[in-house]
C-alpha positions in Angstrom: 21.9 2.7 21.2 18.3 2.4 20.1 16.9 -1.1 19.5 16.4 -1.9 15.8 13.0 -1.3 14.3 10.8 -4.4 13.8 11.3 -6.1 10.5 9.1 -5.5 7.5 8.5 -9.3 7.0 7.7 -9.2 3.3 11.3 -7.9 2.7 12.6 -10.8 4.7 10.6 -13.2 2.5 11.9 -11.4 -0.6 15.4 -12.0 0.7 14.8 -15.7 1.3 13.3 -16.0 -2.2 16.3 -14.2 -3.7 18.7 -16.5 -1.9 16.8 -19.5 -3.2 16.9 -18.1 -6.8 20.6 -17.4 -6.6 21.2 -21.0 -5.5 19.4 -22.1 -8.7 16.0 -22.7 -7.2 12.7 -21.7 -8.9 10.6 -19.0 -7.2 7.1 -18.0 -8.0 6.5 -14.6 -6.4 3.2 -14.1 -4.6 4.8 -12.2 -1.8 5.9 -8.9 -3.3 3.5 -6.0 -3.6 4.7 -4.5 -6.8 3.8 -4.8 -10.5 5.8 -7.2 -12.5 5.8 -4.7 -15.4 8.3 -1.8 -16.0 7.4 1.8 -16.0 5.1 2.9 -18.9 6.7 3.5 -22.2 6.1 7.2 -22.1 7.8 7.4 -18.7 10.9 5.7 -19.9 11.1 7.9 -22.9 10.7 11.0 -20.8 13.5 9.7 -18.6 15.8 9.2 -21.6 15.1 12.8 -22.8 15.8 14.2 -19.3 19.1 12.3 -19.2 20.1 13.9 -22.5 18.8 17.4 -22.0 18.5 18.1 -18.2 21.2 18.9 -15.7 19.3 16.9 -13.1 20.4 19.1 -10.2 18.2 19.8 -7.2 14.7 20.9 -7.4 13.0 22.8 -4.6 11.9 20.6 -1.7 8.3 20.7 -3.0 9.2 19.3 -6.4 9.0 20.3 -10.0 6.2 22.8 -10.6 5.2 20.9 -13.8 4.8 17.7 -11.9 2.9 19.3 -9.0 0.5 20.8 -11.5 0.0 17.5 -13.3 -0.7 15.8 -10.0 -3.3 18.4 -9.1 -4.9 18.0 -12.5 -5.0 14.2 -12.0 -7.0 14.7 -8.7 -9.4 16.9 -10.6 -9.9 14.6 -13.6 -10.1 11.2 -11.7 -11.6 12.3 -8.4 -13.5 15.5 -9.2 -11.5 17.3 -6.4 -10.0 20.7 -7.0 -6.4 20.8 -5.5 -4.2 23.8 -5.5 -0.8 22.8 -6.8 0.7 24.8 -3.9 -0.6 22.0 -1.6 1.1 19.2 -3.5 4.5 18.0 -2.2 6.5 15.6 -4.3 8.2 12.9 -2.1 10.6 10.1 -2.2 7.9 7.5 -2.6 4.9 7.3 -0.3 7.2 6.1 2.4 9.1 9.4 2.4 5.7 11.1 2.5 4.7 9.2 5.6 7.8 10.3 7.5 7.1 13.9 6.6 3.4 13.6 7.5 4.0 11.9 10.9 7.0 14.2 11.8 5.1 17.4 11.1 1.6 16.6 12.1 2.3 14.8 15.4 4.4 15.3 18.5 6.1 12.5 20.5 3.5 10.9 22.7 0.6 11.7 20.4 -1.8 8.8 19.8 -2.5 7.8 16.2 -4.9 5.0 15.2 -3.7 2.3 12.7 -5.6 -0.8 11.7 -4.9 -4.4 12.1 -4.5 -6.0 9.7 -2.7 -3.1 8.1 0.5 -1.9 6.5 3.2 -2.5 9.1 5.4 0.5 8.2 2.7 2.9 9.5 3.1 1.4 12.9 6.9 1.0 12.8 7.5 4.6 11.5 5.2 6.1 14.1 7.0 4.2 16.9 10.4 5.3 15.6 9.3 8.9 15.9 8.0 8.5 19.4 4.4 8.5 18.5 2.0 5.9 19.9 0.3 3.7 17.3 -3.1 2.8 18.6 -4.0 -0.5 17.0 -7.7 -0.9 16.0 -8.4 -4.5 15.2 -10.8 -5.0 12.3 -13.4 -7.8 12.1 -13.2 -10.3 9.2 -16.9 -10.8 9.5 -17.3 -7.1 8.6 -15.0 -7.4 5.6 -12.2 -5.7 7.7 -13.9 -2.3 7.4 -13.1 0.5 9.8 -16.1 2.3 11.4 -16.4 5.2 13.8 -17.8 2.8 16.5 -14.5 0.9 16.4 -12.5 4.2 16.7 -14.7 5.3 19.7 -13.4 2.4 21.7 -9.8 3.7 21.8 -10.1 6.9 23.6 -8.8 10.3 22.6 -6.8 10.2 19.3 -4.6 12.8 17.6 -4.6 11.1 14.2 -5.9 8.2 12.1 -4.1 6.5 9.2 -6.6 5.0 6.8 -6.0 3.1 3.5 -8.8 2.4 1.0 -8.1 0.2 -0.9 -6.2 -1.4 2.0 -3.1 -3.5 2.2 -3.3 -6.5 2.8 -7.1 -6.9 2.7 -8.1 -5.0 -0.5 -11.0 -3.6 1.6 -12.5 -0.4 0.1 -14.8 2.0 2.0 -17.7 3.3 0.0 -18.7 7.0 -0.1 -21.1 6.7 2.9 -18.5 4.9 5.1 -15.7 7.3 4.3 -18.0 10.2 5.0 -18.8 8.8 8.4 -15.2 8.4 9.3 -14.3 11.9 8.0 -17.1 13.4 10.0 -15.9 11.6 13.1 -12.4 12.9 12.6 -13.7 16.5 12.0 -15.9 16.4 15.1 -13.0 15.2 17.3 -10.2 17.2 15.8 -8.4 14.1 14.6 -6.1 14.5 11.6 -7.0 12.0 8.8 -3.9 10.6 7.0 -5.3 8.9 3.9 -3.2 6.4 2.0 -4.5 6.3 -1.6 -1.5 4.4 -3.1 -3.9 1.7 -4.5 -6.3 4.1 -6.2 -6.7 3.1 -9.8 -6.4 -0.6 -9.0 -10.1 -1.5 -8.3 -12.4 -4.1 -9.8 -16.1 -3.2 -9.4 -16.1 0.5 -8.6 -13.6 3.3 -8.3 -12.2 4.1 -4.9 -13.7 7.1 -3.0 -11.3 9.9 -2.4 -10.6 11.4 1.0 -10.1 15.0 -0.1 -13.0 17.3 0.5 -14.5 15.3 3.3 -12.9 17.0 6.3 -10.6 20.0 6.5 -7.7 18.3 8.4 -6.7 15.7 5.8 -3.3 14.6 4.5 -3.5 12.5 1.4 -0.5 10.3 0.3 -0.1 8.6 -3.0 2.7 7.2 -5.1 3.7 6.3 -8.7 4.6 2.8 -7.4 1.4 0.8 -7.8 -1.0 1.9 -10.5 1.7 3.7 -12.4 4.1 0.7 -12.1 7.1 2.7 -10.9 8.2 1.1 -7.6 11.9 1.5 -8.0 11.7 5.1 -9.2 10.9 6.1 -5.6 8.5 8.9 -6.4 5.3 9.8 -4.7 3.3 12.8 -3.5 1.3 14.4 -0.7 -1.6 16.8 -0.6 -1.4 18.7 2.6 -3.7 21.2 4.4 -2.6 24.8 4.6 -1.7 24.4 8.3 1.0 21.9 7.5 2.4 23.3 4.2 5.3 25.2 5.7 6.3 22.6 8.2 6.3 19.9 5.5 8.4 22.0 3.2 11.0 22.7 5.9 11.1 19.1 6.9 11.6 18.0 3.3 14.4 20.5 2.9 16.3 19.1 5.8 15.6 15.4 5.5 15.6 14.9 1.7 16.5 18.2 -0.1 14.2 16.9 -2.9 12.8 13.7 -4.3 14.8 11.9 -7.1 15.0 14.4 -9.9 15.2 12.0 -12.8 12.1 10.3 -11.5 10.3 13.6 -11.2 10.9 14.4 -14.9 9.9 10.9 -15.9 6.7 11.0 -13.7 5.4 14.0 -15.6 4.7 11.6 -18.5 2.9 9.0 -16.3 -0.5 10.6 -16.7 -0.7 10.1 -20.4 -0.1 6.4 -20.1 -3.5 5.4 -18.8 -4.3 3.0 -21.6 -1.2 1.0 -20.9 -1.8 1.2 -17.1 -5.4 0.2 -17.3 -4.3 -2.8 -19.3 -2.3 -3.8 -16.2 -5.4 -3.5 -14.1 -7.3 -5.8 -16.5 -4.5 -8.4 -16.0 -4.7 -8.0 -12.3 -8.5 -8.7 -12.5 -7.7 -11.9 -14.5 -5.1 -12.9 -11.9 -7.5 -12.2 -9.1 -10.1 -14.5 -10.5 -7.5 -17.3 -11.1 -6.2 -16.9 -7.5 -9.6 -16.8 -5.9 -10.9 -19.8 -7.9 -7.7 -21.8 -7.0 -7.8 -20.9 -3.3 -11.5 -21.9 -3.1 -10.8 -25.2 -4.9 -8.1 -25.8 -2.3 -10.5 -25.1 0.6 -9.1 -21.7 1.5 -12.6 -20.2 1.6 -12.2 -17.4 4.2 -10.6 -14.3 2.9 -10.9 -10.5 2.8 -12.9 -9.0 -0.1 -10.0 -8.0 -2.4 -12.1 -5.2 -3.8 -9.0 -3.2 -4.7 -5.2 -3.4 -4.7 -3.7 -6.7 -5.8 -3.8 -8.9 -2.7 -5.9 -11.7 -1.2 -5.6 -12.0 2.5 -6.7 -15.5 3.4 -7.3 -17.4 6.6 -5.1 -20.5 6.8 -5.6 -21.4 10.4 -7.3 -24.7 9.5 -4.1 -25.9 7.9 -2.6 -26.5 11.3 0.6 -24.4 10.9 1.5 -20.8 11.8 1.5 -18.7 8.7 5.2 -17.9 9.0 6.0 -21.7 9.1 3.6 -22.3 6.3 5.3 -19.7 4.2 8.7 -21.2 4.8 7.5 -24.6 3.8 5.8 -23.4 0.7 9.0 -21.6 -0.4 11.2 -24.7 0.4 8.8 -27.4 -0.9 6.9 -25.6 -3.7 9.1 -22.6 -4.7 6.1 -20.3 -3.9 6.8 -17.2 -1.9 3.9 -15.6 0.2 3.8 -13.1 3.0 2.7 -14.3 6.5 0.0 -12.3 8.2 2.3 -11.3 11.1 3.5 -8.5 9.0 0.0 -6.9 9.1 -1.5 -8.1 12.4 0.9 -8.8 15.3 -1.7 -10.6 17.4 -3.8 -12.6 14.9 -1.5 -12.6 11.9 -0.2 -16.2 12.2 -3.7 -17.3 11.1 -3.4 -15.6 7.7 -1.4 -15.3 4.6 -1.2 -12.5 2.0 -1.1 -13.5 -1.6 -0.1 -10.9 -4.2 -1.5 -11.3 -7.7 0.5 -8.5 -9.2 2.7 -10.8 -11.2 2.4 -12.6 -14.5 -0.8 -14.6 -15.0 1.0 -17.8 -15.8 3.0 -17.5 -12.6 -0.1 -16.9 -10.5 -1.9 -19.9 -12.1 1.1 -22.3 -11.5 1.6 -21.1 -7.9 -2.0 -21.6 -7.0 -2.0 -25.1 -8.6 1.0 -26.0 -6.4 -0.6 -24.7 -3.3 -3.8 -26.5 -4.0 -2.0 -29.8 -4.5 0.0 -29.2 -1.3 -3.2 -28.5 0.7 -4.8 -31.7 -0.6 -1.8 -33.7 0.5 -1.0 -32.0 3.8 -3.8 -29.7 4.8 -7.1 -30.0 6.7 -10.6 -29.3 5.4 -11.8 -25.7 6.0 -13.7 -25.2 9.2 -12.3 -28.3 11.0 
């Protein structure tokens, strides 16, 4: 029997927080990377219509033609990139897309670069498929930004998984930096797998798209984050021609199709931008509240948080491993956070990820409690 996969620690934290809530304890959720809002009104109305009027049988493995066309139009209108709907694959969330991408693009034993800190499920999924994740450690002094020089140090690679904005750091690569990485991949025949799940959730500038920068690029996105549809489990891929048939056949065998009710509902997501941009404005307020509160508490070292809805902060000066600190904050304060070991196996006990996707009042209360705790129990930054 194969050993179990490593845990996705944020889910373990969520379980502990749920157990506390079920026992009657209060929980302020700064651990979970999902919007606290439901799907947009137009999406829920489209779902109700589909329930009444559609059979909701299987679609083709690639997804509803209407949804694929709307996704292609979204890339054109928001990124200025022309995408053939034939290259769009509707998936069971971005997670399902990563399985399809990794399974079809790489062979067992291939070497694929992933960043640390970075989303742990890239690494865990690659390992489960017999593909070697090559961990590229990012420098906090450089805002956790990936560069070709860092990649050069890791030998021959078959692929690179890159997120911008990134989880957990919120780091975004500008056009020049993304061009440099794409050129490096093109020159070395490395497949670029670009995770754009946090596109739309940015604060000072839009995120640069990966499409159009090198020929061998797979882009993954999801309706979970900007579109506020996490539980609907619906996402998409844009694949190069060389992978299109392999991805379709893998999807046929593994999933048959993505959830069909969610596909019909997602067709309406692209008309809800006013409502969705309102959520991003709230995230921006939450971000300011969280950063101000963390700075007041002496938690001064953190990633840039240019996009997504996280602050990845150094807590090493508090004298406790992040996993223990998280347990204490949940037990003593009712505040749930995610330890950095989810994102960086070697250095992660020095950091905590705070999500500011929740309600503004909840973020403000949580950071007040953490600040008071640090004053009582912590150590000054830099000591």
